[in-house]
N, C-alpha and C positions, 0 to 999 in steps of 0.2 A: 516390485518397482515403486520408486518414490514418485509422488505426484505433488504438484505445487498449486495452491489456490491463493490468489492475491486479491485483496480487497482494498480499494482506494476511494477516497471521498470525491464526490462530484460537486460539493458545496464547500464553502470555507470551513477549515478544520481547526477547531480551538487547540487541539494538541499540537498541531504544526505551528500555530501562532506563538504558543508558549515556548516551544523549542527555538523558534526564530529569535524571540526576545532574549533567551539565554545565550544564544550564539553571538548576538549583537553585543550583549553586556560584557563578553570576554574578548571582543574584537576578533572573533574566529574568522580567519581568511578575509579580513577587511570587512566590508559591508555585505551583509546577507540580505538579499532582496526577497527571497521566497524559500519556503521549506515545504516539501511534500512528504507525506508519510504513506507507506503502504504496509498493511498487515499481511504477513505471509504465513500460511499454514502448510505444513508438509505432512502428507499422508503416505504411509508405507503399506503397500499391498496391491493385489490385483483387482482393480476396480474398473467397472464399465464406465464409459464416458457419461452416461446418463446418471449414474450414482454420484460421480464427482460433481456434475452440474447441480444435482439436488443438494449436496452438501454446500456448494457455493451459494445457492439460493437461500439456504438457512443462515449462512454467515453474513451475507450482505443485505442491508436494508435498501431496497430499490428506490426509496425516496431520496436518499442522499449518498448512496454508495454504488460502486460498480465492481463487479467481480470478474475474475478471469481464471480459467482452469488450464494449467500447463502452458501458460502464455504470460509473458512479463509485460507490465506497464513500463514503457520506456519514454519517460518525459525528457525534455531538453534540459540539460544541467551542465554546470561547470565543475561541480565537485559532488561526490557521493561519500557519505560517512556511514 
């Protein structure tokens, strides 16, 4: 079975700011107000919930990131790319 681990920033993300500037520079869908990035890892196999949570804790830095296992971050947005 495939499992999904998502890691999102809880503080301003430089990578997102760079992409936002690029979208604005090409007038992508008019004015872009904000960009959010989520790193997604897919693991294939029969894993226990505790094992997946342990992997998530290795991937996410709790100081400025939040991780989720088999649950999506669903921010409010107008467009997804």
